[in-house]
Each structure stands twice: as structure tokens, then as C-alpha cells.
C-alpha atoms as one frame of an Amber mdcrd trajectory, in Angstrom:
protein
  58.313  12.196  -2.853  56.027  12.027  -0.359  52.635  13.808  -0.154  51.164
  14.311   2.958  47.502  14.378   3.130  46.024  17.074   5.300  43.453  15.710
   7.945  39.837  17.014   7.533  40.359  18.980  10.537  43.091  20.853   9.640
  41.376  21.582   6.200  38.180  22.963   7.928  40.870  25.351  10.473  42.660
  26.726   7.295  39.059  27.794   6.068  38.126  29.427   9.482  41.126  31.456
   9.226  41.017  32.749   5.656  37.362  34.027   6.606  38.563  35.455   9.192
  41.334  37.440   7.344  38.756  38.340   4.470  36.515  39.912   7.317  39.451
  42.006   8.751  40.695  43.425   5.497  36.744  44.030   4.491  36.430  45.978
   7.667  39.584  47.832   6.688  38.408  49.018   3.435  35.122  49.760   4.148
  36.300  52.023   7.411  38.880  53.265   4.478  35.599  54.049   2.405  33.486
  55.283   4.452  35.815  57.989   5.829  36.823  59.156   2.256  33.197  59.362
   1.394  31.198  60.665   4.556  28.304  62.578   3.614  28.318  66.475   4.534
  26.665  69.115   4.271  27.789  72.617   2.745  26.825  76.054   4.042  28.025
  78.163   1.068  29.986  81.693   2.438  31.528  84.223   0.702  34.766  83.921
   1.229  34.884  79.919   0.957  33.177  77.074   1.967  32.924  75.087   5.206
  31.793  71.295   5.487  29.758  69.917   8.152  28.719  66.579   9.045  24.688
  65.902   8.542  25.129  64.479  12.346  26.358  68.389  13.274  23.479  70.049
  11.533  22.688  71.487  15.487  25.441  74.138  13.972  22.695  76.380  13.054
  19.829  77.420  15.763  17.052  79.389  13.455  15.000  81.576  15.675  12.026
  83.713  14.634   9.895  86.898  15.587   6.457  86.405  17.130   5.071  89.368
  18.796   7.888  90.425  21.171   9.187  86.818  21.582  11.988  84.767  19.450
  10.916  80.826  18.964  12.885  78.374  17.755  12.074  77.158  14.426  13.181
  73.892  11.902  13.467  75.847   8.845  15.142  78.737   8.185  12.241  81.381
   6.788  12.291  82.538   2.985  10.120  85.035   2.982   7.866  87.416   5.324
  10.913  87.945   7.802  14.405  90.199   7.762  17.887  88.878   9.593  18.616
  90.226  12.524  22.446  90.315  12.099  22.898  92.129  15.381  21.065  89.464
  17.710  22.809  86.568  15.494  26.078  85.278  16.665  27.998  82.385  16.958
  30.020  80.169  19.394  32.766  77.781  19.686  32.516  75.469  22.652  29.614
  77.417  24.153  31.545  80.685  24.227  30.539  83.591  21.838  33.373  84.509
  18.893  33.763  87.921  17.338  32.502  87.253  13.585  29.930  89.486  11.414
  27.159  87.415  10.014  24.967  88.110   7.193  22.020  85.618   5.791  20.767
  86.542   2.025  17.026  85.390   2.086  17.178  85.134  -1.606  19.995  82.933
  -2.073  20.223  81.516   1.480  24.041  82.096   1.736  25.179  82.761   5.181
  28.333  84.612   5.658  30.695  84.251   7.943  33.547  86.974   8.641  36.188
  85.871   9.130  36.076  82.358   8.068  36.024  79.947  11.441  37.076  76.630
  12.397  34.847  73.321  12.581  32.465  73.194  15.607  31.271  76.690  15.383
  27.732  77.002  16.050  25.592  80.013  14.487  22.461  81.186  16.075  20.158
  83.163  13.633  17.702  85.298  14.114  14.873  86.399  12.072  12.328  89.502
  12.606   8.939  89.457  11.333   9.387  91.922   8.245   6.937  94.990   8.217
   4.806  95.081   4.734   5.400  98.404   2.837   1.769  99.192   2.605   1.907
  99.170   6.960   4.559 101.287   7.247   2.885 103.812   4.963  -0.538 103.559
   6.540   1.562 104.028  10.129   3.235 107.343   8.163   0.180 108.449   7.928
  -1.086 108.181  11.362   1.990 109.929  12.668   2.156 112.853   9.790  -1.261
 113.662   8.472   0.175 116.781   6.605   2.159 114.550   4.276   0.083 111.957
   3.644  -3.893 112.291   2.456  -7.004 109.909   1.320  -8.175 111.206  -1.814
 -11.778 110.554  -1.377 -12.217 108.840  -4.357 -14.589 105.669  -4.427 -11.340
 103.710  -3.952 -10.105 106.173  -1.300  -6.577 105.750  -1.885  -3.881 107.022
   0.230  -1.162 109.262  -1.284   1.595 111.333  -0.579   1.369 115.237  -0.739
   3.189 118.199  -0.664   6.241 119.842  -2.166   8.406 117.311  -1.136   7.400
 114.675   1.328   9.772 111.796   2.675   8.427 109.405   0.204  11.894 108.308
  -1.463  12.728 104.719  -1.975  15.564 102.730  -3.471  15.026 100.557  -6.029
  16.468  98.754  -9.250  19.269  98.086  -6.779  22.333  96.149  -8.209  22.676
  94.918  -4.459  19.448  94.852  -1.963  22.045  93.390   0.770  23.622  96.915
   0.281  21.476  99.277  -0.766  23.129 102.995  -1.278  23.264 105.857  -3.882
  25.870 104.524  -6.167  24.036 100.702  -5.813  20.376 101.610  -6.352  17.998
 104.213  -8.251  15.930 107.076  -6.678  12.592 106.369  -7.088   9.137 107.932
  -5.056   5.843 106.276  -4.007   2.963 107.814  -5.592   0.924 105.841  -2.768
  -1.208 102.962  -1.756  -3.793 101.719  -4.195  -6.728  99.696  -4.094  -7.850
  96.987  -6.491 -10.272  99.132  -8.854  -6.837 100.902  -9.870  -4.712  97.899
 -10.461  -7.045  94.816 -10.883  -5.268  92.563  -8.329  -8.346  91.476  -6.279
  -8.379  92.244  -2.445  -4.872  93.755  -2.424  -3.631  97.192  -1.738  -0.595
  97.970  -3.666   2.117 100.805  -3.475   2.487 102.522  -6.970   6.061 104.261
  -7.247   7.515 106.246  -9.709  11.279 106.844 -10.768  12.298 110.464  -9.435
  14.219 111.647 -12.155  13.246 111.437 -16.030  14.904 108.714 -18.603  14.783
 111.734 -20.883  12.511 112.365 -23.995  10.887 110.445 -25.936   7.462 110.025
 -28.017   4.606 108.159 -26.663   4.058 106.595 -30.004   5.900 106.876 -33.013
   2.824 105.676 -35.150   1.000 109.008 -34.364  -1.856 107.029 -32.255  -3.101
 106.917 -28.676  -3.153 103.384 -27.892  -1.506 102.576 -25.425  -1.571  98.794
 -26.150   0.359  99.263 -29.042   2.230 102.645 -28.269   6.317 102.272 -29.105
   6.823 103.498 -25.489   4.863 101.215 -23.963   6.644  98.634 -25.863  10.072
 100.336 -24.919   9.380 100.195 -21.085   8.172  96.539 -21.168  10.947  95.585
 -23.632  14.275  97.029 -23.262  14.028  98.651 -20.457  12.099  95.835 -18.431
  14.700  93.604 -19.581  17.958  95.906 -19.110  18.910  95.481 -23.075  19.396
  97.464 -25.853  19.588 101.327 -25.451  18.919 100.667 -22.178  21.242  98.149
 -20.561  22.582 100.272 -18.329  19.433 102.322 -17.377  16.716  99.570 -17.544
  15.836  97.068 -14.714  19.081  95.562 -13.315  18.353  92.092 -12.513  15.254
  89.247 -11.720  15.331  90.574  -7.903  13.690  94.121  -9.261  11.611  92.475
 -11.885  10.040  90.051  -9.257   9.452  93.366  -7.378   6.997  94.499 -10.182
   3.394  93.568  -9.976   1.975  92.388 -13.652  -1.261  95.215 -13.175  -4.090
  96.117 -15.383  -3.644  99.378 -15.901  -6.884 101.394 -16.843  -6.518 103.346
 -20.215  -9.936 105.162 -20.071  -9.792 109.046 -21.754 -11.382 112.295 -21.592
 -12.430 114.123 -24.773 -11.671 117.570 -22.601  -9.130 119.059 -21.012  -9.882
 122.636 -20.078 -12.540 121.815 -17.842 -11.632 119.047 -15.453 -10.319 118.498
 -11.886  -8.799 115.956 -10.627 -11.769 113.943  -9.340 -12.982 114.465 -12.491
  -9.791 112.840 -14.427  -9.839 109.959 -11.897 -13.394 108.874 -12.726 -12.668
 109.180 -16.542  -9.315 107.522 -16.279 -11.087 104.388 -14.859 -13.963 104.740
 -17.547 -14.565 103.278 -20.736 -14.467 106.400 -22.965 -11.687 105.977 -25.474
 -10.891 106.772 -29.315 -12.079 104.734 -32.222 -12.463 101.502 -30.473  -9.143
 101.485 -28.319  -8.838  99.333 -25.750  -9.890 100.346 -22.111  -7.595  98.743
 -20.073  -3.812  96.984 -20.591  -2.076  94.380 -18.651   1.938  94.709 -17.748
   4.208  95.666 -15.549   5.404  99.517 -16.415   3.527 102.193 -17.815   3.357
 106.136 -16.656   1.411 108.113 -14.156  -2.139 109.599 -14.861  -3.081 113.322
 -14.609  -5.068 112.675 -11.575  -1.735 111.196  -9.785  -0.287 114.920 -10.411
  -3.290 116.423  -8.943  -4.048 114.667  -6.252  -0.380 115.336  -4.988  -0.699
 118.695  -4.402  -1.112 119.845  -0.490  -1.833 123.508  -1.454  -0.761 126.191
   0.559  -1.094 128.885   2.487  -3.514 131.314   0.603  -4.800 128.197  -1.385
  -5.651 124.975   0.318  -5.546 121.685  -0.948  -9.287 121.312  -0.872  -9.432
 124.222  -2.958  -6.902 123.300  -5.425  -8.443 119.992  -6.187 -11.814 121.766
  -6.958 -10.257 123.855  -9.119  -9.765 122.594 -13.222  -6.071 121.518 -13.405
  -5.812 123.240 -17.023  -5.890 126.312 -15.062  -3.158 125.530 -12.125  -0.732
 127.712 -13.907  -2.595 130.745 -12.740  -0.771 132.856 -10.167  -4.052 132.583
  -8.356  -3.071 129.007  -7.811   0.453 128.849  -7.696   0.147 127.058  -4.099
  -1.412 124.382  -6.030   1.534 123.628  -8.306   4.303 124.813  -6.108   3.382
 122.266  -3.378   2.960 119.434  -5.776   6.117 116.903  -5.635   5.226 115.395
  -9.323   5.464 118.955 -10.979   8.849 119.260 -12.743   9.320 123.344 -13.609
  11.526 122.621 -16.219  10.007 120.480 -18.586   6.607 118.747 -19.885   5.870
 115.206 -18.755   3.866 112.356 -20.282   1.264 110.764 -18.498  -1.031 107.492
 -19.732  -4.182 108.638 -20.281  -5.793 109.750 -23.965  -7.377 112.415 -25.089
 -10.577 110.513 -26.533 -11.793 112.939 -29.107  -8.846 112.150 -31.621  -6.457
 109.795 -32.352  -3.117 111.554 -31.412  -3.988 113.223 -28.196  -2.470 112.728
 -24.880  -2.348 114.329 -21.862   0.414 115.651 -20.176   1.810 117.654 -17.125
   3.143 120.655 -18.595   6.508 122.744 -16.795   4.354 125.603 -15.660   1.664
 123.392 -13.867  -1.309 122.665 -15.455  -2.447 119.665 -17.611  -3.428 119.820
 -20.809  -3.494 117.433 -24.083  -0.586 117.451 -26.827  -2.263 116.569 -29.886
   0.730 114.699 -30.960   1.820 111.751 -29.821   4.682 111.387 -31.764   5.998
 114.631 -29.966   8.841 114.134 -27.420   8.315 114.766 -23.660  10.104 113.457
 -20.453   8.870 110.029 -19.222   9.264 108.852 -15.846   8.352 104.712 -15.701
   5.978 103.973 -12.966   4.878 100.967 -11.403   2.872  98.807  -8.692   4.944
  96.887  -6.283   4.023  93.615  -5.467   2.001  92.601  -2.336   4.933  90.712
  -0.591   7.217  93.675  -1.021   8.510  94.930   2.330  10.308  98.059   3.846
  13.166  96.836   5.820  14.507 100.104   6.892  14.947 104.111   5.969  12.183
 106.693   6.680  11.929 108.103   3.261  13.971 110.666   3.320  16.133 111.516
   0.512  19.233 110.713   2.864  17.655 107.818   4.178  15.127 106.130   1.680
  13.151 103.289   1.859  14.941 100.056   1.331  12.828  96.741  -0.040  13.261
  93.398   0.280  11.138  90.551  -1.640
């Protein structure tokens, strides 16, 4: 058998060919792998997901309002703005297409209906959100018969009259589609300064549920100490968490819970009830007179209206004006001579008695209430049952996005 010895030149040539072949195979494998695992960016959609390459991130252009103009921004705003679905649009090959756009500010999800194809470019516009306090203060400038300052040391702005336009959708299952079937009706008591809620430098809106949640004891242990009262624990326990007996009627979700300010509520009381006006009660509510060392403040999210809230909500009427009503003892508002006071007060429920937050400081079980004939008095049984309507302060970053406050078009909120 004869063996042929390869020359050195042949060996070198074969090595070069082998290297070339390896490089070609490596390039093919790399290209295949890169194509298979190319990084993409996803925009969550309601009915599916469209994946876009990172190099195509100019698919979305965001524009925010500054004054009367819109400027392009590199970041989609997360707060302080509201999505303008009418101005926003999409194109394919620089031609507008017929789609409906919606952007959820909370989840940052973009909805495109119907789903469209790759290559679509969408241009999203965001308007400056109006703070809720600005909307109400503007309403006062336009209609001073529906709102009034209370002329206290804090000069809070309050809704007044028999039925002012102070309705608001709250505790909604879906804040993107607020309606009577997805939200509850609440009402705005007014705008309050820091002495009422303890949050420095802030003006906060206080609201109250339009309808009661039934009758309940203020405190089943017979005391007028709100910090330990059974109703306080119910409101800031099962009701706030939407659990237990309030799984269906309590606060529905974290979106609503995040709208509620953790405020300092004043627990000052009054030792008399038959000779006090709204202004006298307002001062005592924020005072330090309490029964037997009870706390003068409590920090939490949900409480009740004050008796002074009821007093200041009147507009008066033809025979007895607001000024006269506010100068009259609230205990005597049930008198026929002062029917204009109670009949033009939207916080009155003429069918039942309502609990308030304020204790009677003269004894351990006394709590003030608004009674259905129209007067304010003290109930000497905290363990008795009366109607309760949850009340709370909205966080300062809550804005009003639509509505006019009427019962048919309540204000809608965004956080």
C-alpha cells in the first residue's frame, strides 16, 4: 500500500478552507438565533398584544398640553394630565386610520380598537388635568348662590342650598367608564383648609356619601370616644377594605382607597346643644373640650360629618336668609319660624336621624346628631342606632376630569 505524503502547502490550504467553512456556519447560526430571539417591546392591549421592535419605538408620539399648545415629550405622563382620546390618532404609511384609542393612566395600557397591523404609528395627546379644588373655586365665581364661604377663621368654601350641583361619582368599579352602574353617588361638602384636616399647606375637598348605609350604633361599648368607637373601626376596617359585612357595599378597590387622604379629624365636643350656632359648634369641634380625657384628635381615612357641616350647608330662603339662619341656634331650626333654614339644607334627611362625629363633652355616652325634624341635638346613647353616611377628604392630587356636578352628570375623578 502506498501512502501519499501531503505537502505543507496542501495542509495550509485545507486549514484555511476549514476555517472559512466554520465562519460561514457560525454566521448562519448567529443570524438564525438573532432573528429568533430579537428583542421586542410590547404594548399591552385590551384584546391582544402587538410586539414592536425597539428600533420602532417612534411608533408612539406623546404630546402634552402647555397653555394652549401641545409639545412633544419623551415620556408619557403618569399624573397631572388626562388622555385626550378625541385628539389622539394613528396612521399607517402616513395616512390616518379609523381606530378608537384609549389610554389608562393608572395601568399605562393603550387600547387600540380594532387591533391594527405592524407599522402603525399612534400619536397620543394629554391635556393638563384640572385640580378638583380649581373646578369648585371656578364654580363659585360663576354661581355664588350655590357656594359660600363660611367666614370662620379658616374661611372654608361650602356647597349650600336644598340641592346644589355637588354630585360626584366615587367608589367606582371602573373609573375609565364611570356611570350609575359602576359608581356610587357622593356629594361634595366643600373645600377645607389645613386646620380641619391637619395636612399642612393643602386645601382638601370633603365629600359624603349621598345615601346612608343604614342604621348602626356609634359605639356599641357606650362611649363617645371616636378613636375606639365601634363605628370608627367598622368604617376604617371592613368598610374601607371592602370585606366582611361590607364586601359588596364597601370601598371597591385600591384606586378609590388611594384617593382618600389620611387626615387628622378634630374631636372637640360641646357640653351644651340647645344654645349653640353653627359657628359656635365649628369652634368647639376644633377645640380641646372632651369628656374625661378622651383624645381631641384622631388620624384616619373615614369618619362622619360634623354638626357644623349641616349648619353651614343652608342657603336660607325667602323669609329667613342665610345670615339669619347661621345666627340661630341649630337646636331651634325645627321651629316653623326657621323652616327656610332646614328646608334649604341639602344635608338634612327629613326621613331619619343622622350621626355626626362630635361628642357631647358633658357625659360619657353623648353624641351629636342631625334629627329629621331639622334640628341638631345630643343623643345620650352612643349605643343607639342612627343612620350613618361615610365622610372623607380627597387627596390633593385628585382631579376632576368631566361632568358638571348635576345628578345627571356628576363630576368624575382621576388620581
